[in-house]
N, C-alpha and C positions, 0 to 999 in steps of 0.2 A: 505492499498500501506506498503511494507518493506519500511525503512529510507536507504539509499544510507550506504554501509558500508565503512570504511576508512580503512588505515593499517597506522600506525605511524612508520618507524623505525629511531632512534639515538640514540644512545649513551648515551644522558644528558639527565637526567631523568627530570629536569628544562622543559628542550624543550618540552619533550614528554605530557610532562603537561600543559603547557598553550595551546599547540594546542588543548590534549583533553578538555579540557573546551572549547574551542572557539566552536569547532565542537560538540561538545554534546550539545551543548546550542541553537546551529542549527539546533540541530535534527538529525544530524550523528551518525549513529551506530558506535562506535572506536574501534578499538584493536590495542596495541600497540607490540614493538619488538625491545629492547635494540639493537640488530648486525643483521647484513644478514644473519646468519644461521636460528638464531628462524625465520626473515621473510621467509625467503622460507620453511620453514615448514610449519609456516601459509598458507603462500598463496598453499600450496601441501592441506591443511586439508580444507580450507573454500573457498566461490567466495569474489572478492574484486571487488568494483567497481574503486575506485581510491586509489593510494599508496603516501606517503608522505615521501621519501627518501632522507636521510642527505648524503652527500658527504664524508666523514673523519669517518672513522669507523675504530674501531681495528679490526683482526681478517680477515674480510673480509668488503670492503669498498663499498662504493654505488654505483660506476662503472659499478665493478665487478655481485653486484643484479641486477643491471640494466640489463646488457648484459643478466642474462639467464632469467630475466623479459620478453624481448624484444623476444627472444627465445622461451620462453614456453608459453607464455601468450600474443601474440602479441598486442590484444585488450586493453589491461590493458592499463589506460594513469597512469605515475607514474611522479610526480612531483618532483622535485628534490630540498632539501632543503641545503644552502648554507650561510659559512662564508662569510664574503665580500672577503676574500683574496681569495676566491673560485669561485668567479664569472664568472673569466675566461672556468675554470673545466663545470661548470652547462652550462655554453652556447654551448661548444663542447659537454657537454651528449644531448642538445638537438638535437643536430645531430646525437645521435647514437639511438634515438628514446624517448629520453624522453618527457614526454608534454610541460614541461617549468620550472621553478627554481623560488623559494620565497628566499629571504636573511632572513638571522637569524637578530636582532629576527626582529619574524612574523608581518609585521602591517596586522594589522585585515581584513581592506577590499578589500585589496590585492588579501590576503588569501583567503579570501568568494570567491571574483571572480573568479581564478584560480581553486579551487574546482570544484564551480559550472561548468566553461567552461571546466575543465576536465571531468565532466560528463556528460553533453551535446554530447562531441566528442564521447564517450567511447558508448553509449546508440546508435552512430549511423552508427558507426563501424560494431554494432554487429546487428544494423540494414540489414545494407547494405550486411552480411554475411549471413544473416539466409534468404533473398530475392535473392542473388547469386545462395546459395545451390535450392531454392525452384526451380530455375531459370533452373539450371544446371538436376535437376531432372525429371522436364518438360521436357525439348528439347531432354531428353533423353529416356522418357518414351515411349514403345510400340504401336504404333497409331494400333488402330483400322484396319481392312480391311473395304473397300467400297464395302460391300454387296448386288450380284445383276448384270444380266444379262440382264434385262428385258432392250428394247430399249432405256427408259428415262435414265437412271441408266448408261450406256453405253455412250450416249452422255454427263453426266457430268462427267465421269470419263475420258475422251478423251478431254475435254474444259480443266481440273483440269491438266494433262499431257500438254499440250500445255502452258497453261498462266503463272503455278506454277514457270518455272526458267525463267522469263521476269522478274520479277519485276513490275510489274503494279499492280494498286491499284483494287480492286475485292471489288464487292460488290453480297451480295451472299442472295437471298431470299426465300422465300419460309413458308409455315405455320409450326406452333408448334411442334415438334420434329422429324422433316424430317430429324436431321444429319447435319443441318448449320455451328456446330463448328466441325464436323467432316472433313467435305471440307475445314476447314481455316485452319486445322492441317495440309492435305496433300498440299494445298498451302505453307504452309509454309515450309513441308518436304523437297517438289521437289524443293524449290527456291537455290541461292547460300548462303543464309541468314539462310542457313538449322542448321551450330554451332551457331548460335546466341538465343539468348532468346527469344522462342516467349507470351507475356504477353496478358493475358486475363480481358477485363471491360466487368461487366454486366450494361449496362447502365440504366436497369429498375431496377437495385436490390439497387442503389445510387441515395440517396435523390439529389433534383436541387440542396440545394445549398452547396453540398460536391461536386459533380462532378469535378466542375474547379478542387478543392484540390485535386481529385483523379487522376487525368490526368497529371496536369500538375506539383503538388507536394506544400507544399508551408515554408515561413519563419518562424522560430517564433516569437508568436505575431503577425502575421500580423491577427489572430482573435481569438474569444475566444473559449478556447478551446487550442491553438494551441501551445503547450510547449515546441513544439522540430521542426528542420527542417525535411521533408518530404520529400520524392524523389518520382515524379510524375510517372505515369505506359509511359510516353512518354520517360522520361528518362530510367527506366530501361529497354526498350525495344529498346535500343540504338544498334543497329546491328544488329537486328533483327525485328519480327513481332508483329506489337501490333495490337488484335483481337478486334474492337469494337460488341460486338453484341448488338440484340435491338437497333440499331443507332436510330429510331424512335419513344424513349422517350426517345431523352437528350435534353434540355433542349435550348431555344433560344442563349440563352447567349453562353452556350460551342459551339453551333457549329456555332457559331461567331469565336470562338476564333480557333478551329480544324480545321476549313477553313483556320487562319490565318499561324496554323502553316505546313498544306499541300502547301502552297503557297510559304512561308520562310524559313522553314524547322528551325525553331526555337523555340527555348520555354522562358516564362516568368514564376518564380514559384510566386502563390499568395501570395502576400505582397512583393515581390522583387524588384529589379531593373534589376538584371544584365540579359540581356541576353543568352540563352544556346543552343548549335549547339544540335541537334538531326538526325540522321539516322534512319530513322523508314521504313516499309512498312508497310499501313496499310490495312485490310482490317475490314472492315466492314457488320452484317449481320443484318437482320428485316424481320419477319414474319406481317409485317405492308403493306399497300399498301402508298409507300411515292409520288409516284404523287397527288394522293389526298388531303394527307398532305399537300405539296405545293400548292397545290390550296386554303385549308382553310388556311394557315396562319402558319401552324403547323411545317413547317421543309422549309429548304434555299433550293433553286433551286440550288443557282453555289453550293453549298456542294455538294449536289445529283450528279451534273455531274463530281465533283473533285472524288469523292467515286467511282462512277460509269464506270469506265473506262472500264472494263468490268464485266459484270452482268450474274451472274451465279445463275439460279432458281432450288430450290430443290425438285423433285417432289415427291407429296404425293403419300402412301401407295395403295392409290387405285388405282392410277394410275400404279402401280410395281405389280399386282398379285403373277404375273410368280415369281415375287421375296421374297413372302412371305415363304413361305418349307426352303427356302436356310437360310433369315432371324431367321424362329422360330430355326431350327438345329442350326444354329450360336449359339444363345444368350442360349440356353439348354446345348451345350457342353461350352463356357466361365462361365455360370452360377454354373454347376458340377463341374469348378474345383476350381473356386474362392470359395464359400462357403462350399466346401468338401462335397457337397450334390451325391448317388449314380447315378450314368448316367441313365437314362431314355428315353425309345422311344415313337413316335408318333405314335399310329397304322392310318392306311388309314384314314377310317371317322371322324378319330379327326382334323386331318392334315385339310379336308374337309371340316368340320365344322368352325376350327379360317380361313380359308382364305376367308370363304363366310362371315364374319362377316363386319362391317360398320367400319374399322378402324382411327376414328376421331382421334386421338393421336397421328397417323402416327409410325414411328419406336420407339420411346420412350412406348409409350401401348401394343406394343407389346412384350418387351422387358418384362415390367411391367408382362403380363400377363403370361407369358413363367415363369418367376419368383414366381409366385402364383401357377402355376401348377406344378411345381417340388419342391415345398416345400409340399404345401396339398394334395398329391396324393400321396398315401401308396403304390401302388403296382410298377411292375416294368415297364409297360407300360400305358401309357396315353390315356385313351381312348377315344370317342364323349363322353359319360355319366359324364365323369369328365370334359368334357368341357362346357355341358351344363349345369350340377350343378355350377360349379363355374366361368366359363366366363361370357355364355349367361345370366342366369339371373341376373347377376352382369350389364352386359352391359343393357338390358331391364330397371332395376331398373333405372341404370342413363338417359339414353333415358327419362324415363315417367316423372326424377323428371327434366329434362332440359324445359320439355312439357310443367310442372306445374310451374316454372319458368319463362317461357316466356308467359305464359298467363297473369302474374300480373305486374301491374309496379309500385307497391312499396311489399316496403319488408314489413309492415305490411298485406299487404294484403296476401301476400303467405305464411308468418306466419301461417293466420289464415287457412287458404287451408288446410297447414301442418296438424294442428293442429287436424282440423276435420275427416280428413285420417284419422290419427293415434288414436283417437278416436274409430273412426267404426271401425279399425282392432280389436283392443283391448277387443272392448262389445263383437262382433261377439267371438274371443277369448275363452271368457268367457260365451259365453251363454246369451249375456246382463245382467248380475248379476251386478248390479250397485255396490254393496257393496265389490265384488270381484274383480271387476275389478280396480275400486279404492284404494281399497289395494295395489292390484299389481303393478298399474302405481307410488302410494307416493303422493296420494292426498286425502282432503277429501270427502265424497259420497255426503255432498251436495253440492262440489263443482262441481263433475262430472256429476250431475243433471242438475244443472246450466247451465255449457257447453253444457249439451246434446239440452238443449231446445233453448239456444241461437244458436245453429248449425240445429235445427229443427230433430236431431236423434232419430229415432225408432225403432225398433225389426223389 
C-alpha cells in the first residue's frame, strides 16, 4: 500500500525541514515547495493526499494558493501553517475551505493528529464522490425492456405499472434467473424517486458478520479492520430505492435491525451512537419459500409482513413458452450490438428446437445459450443442427450430472462414481489399451490397472 503523499509549502527552509523530518519518520512521502507558484506546479503534476500551506509567503500568499486549491482540487485537504500573529487569518481560512491550521513551531502530536484527520476526511470525500458518480450512472442506465406478451408477463407488467408510483414496499419472488432484479428496476423507474439512487445489495454474497456493516455502515475502529468510517447502503439510498436481493439469506440479527429501520426510518452505524434519518423505499427479492423459512425459524414473520405489502411473483420460462422466440431474438440483437458480432438469424427448426428445451435456468439461461450460439456458429443462420450440437448435448450432459449427483449422499461417493465413468470412457476411446490410456490421462499403468480392479472394469 502506497504511503500518503504530503506537500509542504513554506518559504522558510527550517520549517520545511522540521515538518519533513517528522512526517518522513511516520512513513509519509513528503514533497516540498518554497512558494505558492512552485506548489501549484507540483499539484498539477502529482496527486497529493494532504497539503501543509504557510499563510505568509512572497509572490503568492497562502490564501491565494488555498483559493486555487479549493477551486481546482476541492477534495484535497489543506492545513494552514500560521505564526501566532496569523491565527485570526488561519481561522478565517478554514471558513474558506481549509481543513484546519497548526501553529509555528509545530507541536509533534498536534501535527500528526491533524494530518491523519485530514487524510481520513480526504478518503471519505473521495469515496462519497465515487459512490455518487456510480449511483448517478446507475440511475441513468438504460433499462432493459420486460420482454413478453404471455398472460403471465402481462400480469406482472400491469402490477408493476400500478404499484411503481405508490411507494409501497414490494417483495418479488420467483426462481433464479426469472428477472427479479429487472422488475425491481422498473418499480424504481416508475416511482416518484426515479431521479434518486437505486442501491442494490445481494444479501447472499455478503458474509453474515459483514452484512450489518454493509447495510448500516460503521464508524472507524468499531471492529478489527475498520480503519475508516464507512457509509452504509441505507444512507447511500437516501431519497431513492434500496433493493435487497436474496433477502431469504439474511441473518436473523440483520433481519431484526432491518425491521427496526423499516419501523423508525432511522439507522445507527456499527460502533456508532448517533441515529441517522433515512428516507428509503425498500424492495426485496428471494427465490426461497419464506413461509417455510418462517415455520423453520429461519426468517422473521414480522419482517415478512413489513416487506410484502405488495407481492409480485416472476413466472418461470416454462410458464411463458410463447415469449421464448421474442426473448431469443432480443438477446441475439443485444449481444450483436454489445460484442460487435455479425447479426444472425434463427431458422424455424432451430427456434422450435430451442423452445422445446426445459429451461430450468430461466431467462438467464436463455441469454447464456443465445450468446454461446452467436459466438460459436460461423454461418449467417443458426440451424437446428447447431442447436443440437451446442445446446442439446450440453443440456443432456448437465441433466446426467444432476441425476448422478442426486443419487449420492456424499462427495466421496460421487467422486468415485464420476471417476469410474471417466476411466471407462477413456479406456473405450483407446480400445482398452491400458498403457496408452494411462499415458493420455497422465497416470502410471499400474495405477490405472489398480483402479480398474477396484471398479471391476473389463473390456
